[in-house]
C-alpha positions as CSV (number, residue, x, y, z in Angstrom):
1,M,-41.8,4.5,17.3
2,D,-38.9,2.4,18.2
3,K,-36.3,5.0,17.8
4,R,-35.9,8.5,19.3
5,P,-36.2,11.2,16.4
6,W,-32.8,12.6,17.1
7,D,-29.3,11.2,16.7
8,K,-27.8,11.5,20.1
9,D,-24.3,11.3,18.7
10,K,-24.5,13.9,15.9
11,I,-25.3,17.7,15.5
12,L,-25.4,19.9,12.6
13,K,-23.0,22.8,13.0
14,L,-23.6,26.0,11.2
15,T,-20.9,28.9,11.2
16,I,-22.5,32.1,10.6
17,S,-20.7,35.0,8.9
18,T,-20.6,38.2,11.0
19,D,-22.2,40.1,8.1
20,F,-25.3,38.0,8.6
21,Y,-25.5,37.5,12.3
22,D,-28.4,40.1,12.7
23,N,-30.3,38.0,10.2
24,L,-29.9,35.2,12.2
25,K,-31.0,36.8,15.4
26,E,-34.4,37.6,13.7
27,L,-34.9,33.8,13.4
28,Q,-35.0,33.6,17.3
29,F,-33.0,30.5,18.0
30,S,-32.5,29.6,21.6
31,N,-29.3,30.7,23.5
32,H,-28.7,27.0,24.0
33,S,-28.4,26.4,20.0
34,L,-26.7,29.7,19.2
35,K,-23.2,30.5,20.8
36,K,-20.2,32.4,19.9
37,E,-17.0,30.2,19.9
38,N,-13.5,31.5,18.9
39,G,-15.1,34.8,17.7
40,K,-17.5,33.1,15.4
41,H,-21.2,32.7,15.8
42,T,-22.1,29.2,15.4
43,L,-25.6,27.2,15.4
44,R,-26.1,23.8,16.7
45,V,-28.8,21.8,15.6
46,K,-30.0,18.3,16.4
47,V,-30.1,16.0,13.4
48,P,-32.8,13.0,12.8
49,Y,-31.3,9.6,13.4
50,N,-31.7,8.6,9.7
51,Y,-30.0,12.0,8.4
52,Y,-27.5,9.9,6.3
53,E,-30.4,8.5,4.3
54,L,-31.6,12.0,3.4
55,D,-30.5,13.5,0.1
56,D,-28.9,16.8,0.5
57,F,-29.5,16.9,4.2
58,E,-27.5,19.8,4.9
59,L,-29.2,22.1,2.3
60,K,-32.7,21.0,3.1
61,S,-31.8,21.9,6.8
62,L,-30.9,25.3,5.9
63,E,-34.1,25.6,3.9
64,L,-36.3,24.5,6.8
65,L,-34.3,26.8,9.3
66,G,-34.8,29.6,7.1
67,I,-30.9,30.3,6.6
68,Q,-29.5,31.1,3.4
69,E,-26.4,29.3,2.4
70,N,-24.5,32.7,1.7
71,W,-24.8,33.4,5.5
72,L,-22.4,30.6,6.2
73,T,-18.6,30.3,6.4
74,D,-19.0,26.6,7.3
75,I,-21.4,23.8,7.7
76,S,-20.4,20.5,9.1
77,L,-21.8,17.3,11.0
78,D,-20.0,17.1,14.3
79,S,-20.1,14.8,17.4
80,S,-22.4,15.8,20.2
81,N,-21.0,16.5,23.3
82,C,-24.4,16.9,25.0
83,S,-24.7,15.3,28.4
84,R,-28.5,15.1,28.2
85,R,-29.7,11.8,26.5
């Protein structure tokens, strides 16, 4: 494999509605991925290096993670600020 499996510059950021936070806790994401920012619960997930080639990447990600779309208040691809590369 000539590339790393994860894009080092992008993350998928999911903002979870307070009403569904308990549902998210049951999925047992790490504390590193699940944070509270500005009073909102966010889940940050690594994305594959070829995410832009995948149809409906965001929706497929939700399905694979076990998260329902109605749990979210926002979904976005953001720049990664991770110092570990």
